[in-house]
C-alpha positions as CSV (number, residue, x, y, z in Angstrom):
1,M,176.4,106.1,383.1
2,E,174.9,102.7,383.9
3,Q,171.5,101.1,382.2
4,H,169.9,100.3,385.0
5,V,169.6,103.4,387.1
6,R,168.1,106.6,385.9
7,S,169.5,110.3,385.3
8,R,169.1,113.8,385.3
9,T,170.6,116.2,382.4
10,R,169.4,119.6,382.7
11,G,166.4,118.5,384.5
12,L,166.4,115.7,381.9
13,T,165.2,112.4,383.0
14,H,166.9,108.6,381.6
15,T,164.7,105.5,381.6
16,A,167.0,103.0,381.7
17,P,165.8,100.4,378.9
18,A,165.5,97.6,382.0
19,E,163.1,98.9,383.9
20,V,161.0,99.1,380.6
21,T,157.9,97.1,380.1
22,L,157.1,95.8,376.6
23,Q,154.0,97.1,377.2
24,A,154.9,100.9,377.2
25,A,156.8,100.6,374.5
26,L,154.5,99.3,372.5
27,D,152.6,101.5,373.8
28,A,155.3,104.7,372.5
29,L,156.5,102.8,368.9
30,A,152.0,103.1,368.5
31,D,152.7,106.7,367.7
32,P,153.1,107.5,364.3
33,I,155.1,110.1,365.1
34,R,157.2,108.6,367.8
35,R,158.1,105.7,365.1
36,R,158.7,109.1,362.1
37,I,161.6,110.3,365.5
38,V,162.8,106.4,366.1
39,R,163.4,106.2,361.6
40,E,165.0,110.0,361.5
41,L,167.1,109.1,364.8
42,A,168.2,105.3,363.3
43,G,169.1,106.9,360.6
44,V,171.8,109.6,361.8
45,P,175.1,110.0,364.2
46,D,174.2,109.6,367.8
47,W,173.9,113.6,369.3
48,E,173.7,114.9,365.1
49,R,169.6,115.4,365.4
50,A,168.3,118.7,367.7
51,C,165.0,118.1,368.5
52,G,164.5,121.8,366.4
53,T,165.2,120.3,363.5
54,F,162.1,117.5,363.4
55,N,160.2,121.1,363.1
56,H,159.1,119.8,359.7
57,L,156.4,117.4,361.5
58,P,153.4,117.8,361.6
59,V,152.8,118.7,365.1
60,A,152.6,121.3,367.7
61,K,156.4,122.8,368.7
62,S,154.3,121.9,372.8
63,T,153.4,118.4,370.8
64,L,156.8,117.2,369.5
65,S,158.1,117.7,372.8
66,H,155.8,115.7,374.6
67,H,157.1,112.7,372.6
68,F,160.5,113.1,373.0
69,A,159.3,113.3,376.7
70,V,157.5,109.6,375.9
71,L,160.1,107.9,374.2
72,R,162.8,109.4,377.2
73,G,160.5,107.5,379.6
74,V,160.8,104.1,377.6
75,G,163.8,104.1,377.7
76,L,164.3,104.8,373.7
77,L,165.6,108.3,373.7
78,E,168.6,110.1,375.8
79,Q,169.5,113.7,375.6
80,R,171.6,116.2,376.5
81,D,171.3,120.7,376.2
82,E,174.3,121.4,374.3
83,G,174.7,125.5,374.3
84,A,170.8,126.8,373.3
85,R,170.0,122.9,371.2
86,R,169.2,120.1,372.8
87,L,170.6,117.1,371.2
88,N,169.1,113.2,370.8
89,R,170.8,109.8,370.7
90,L,168.6,106.7,369.4
91,R,169.0,104.3,372.5
92,R,169.0,101.3,370.1
93,A,172.1,98.4,372.1
94,E,170.0,99.0,374.6
95,F,166.5,98.8,374.0
96,D,167.7,96.1,371.5
97,E,169.1,93.7,374.8
98,R,166.1,95.0,376.2
99,F,162.7,94.6,373.5
100,P,165.7,92.1,370.8
101,G,163.8,93.6,366.6
102,L,161.2,95.9,368.4
103,L,163.3,98.5,366.9
104,T,164.0,96.7,363.8
105,L,160.2,96.3,363.0
106,V,160.0,100.0,363.5
107,V,163.1,101.2,361.5
108,G,162.0,99.4,358.0
109,E,158.4,100.3,359.1
110,E,157.7,102.4,354.9
111,G,155.5,105.9,356.5
112,P,155.4,109.1,356.7
């Protein structure tokens, strides 16, 4: 998948980080739950964490879905369906190319 092209995976829209403004990236990362999702995904290999494994976060399932959509919308997250599970991949390399150092700050943040 080319970075500058939007793609759809089973109804999911994935935005290339190259299409994202700094303001949109900062807005997405302003939420502490989204930063926590990013930190948790940064600690595991690609495609290893399913959305259902984030049920420990203190938000409703619908709110969690919204957070995943926001992260996809700014090019931070790629998702794919595998059976009944939706797996996640942090698009760290692509995002780092667009916004050098930003994810390093988020991942290094100490938080709940």
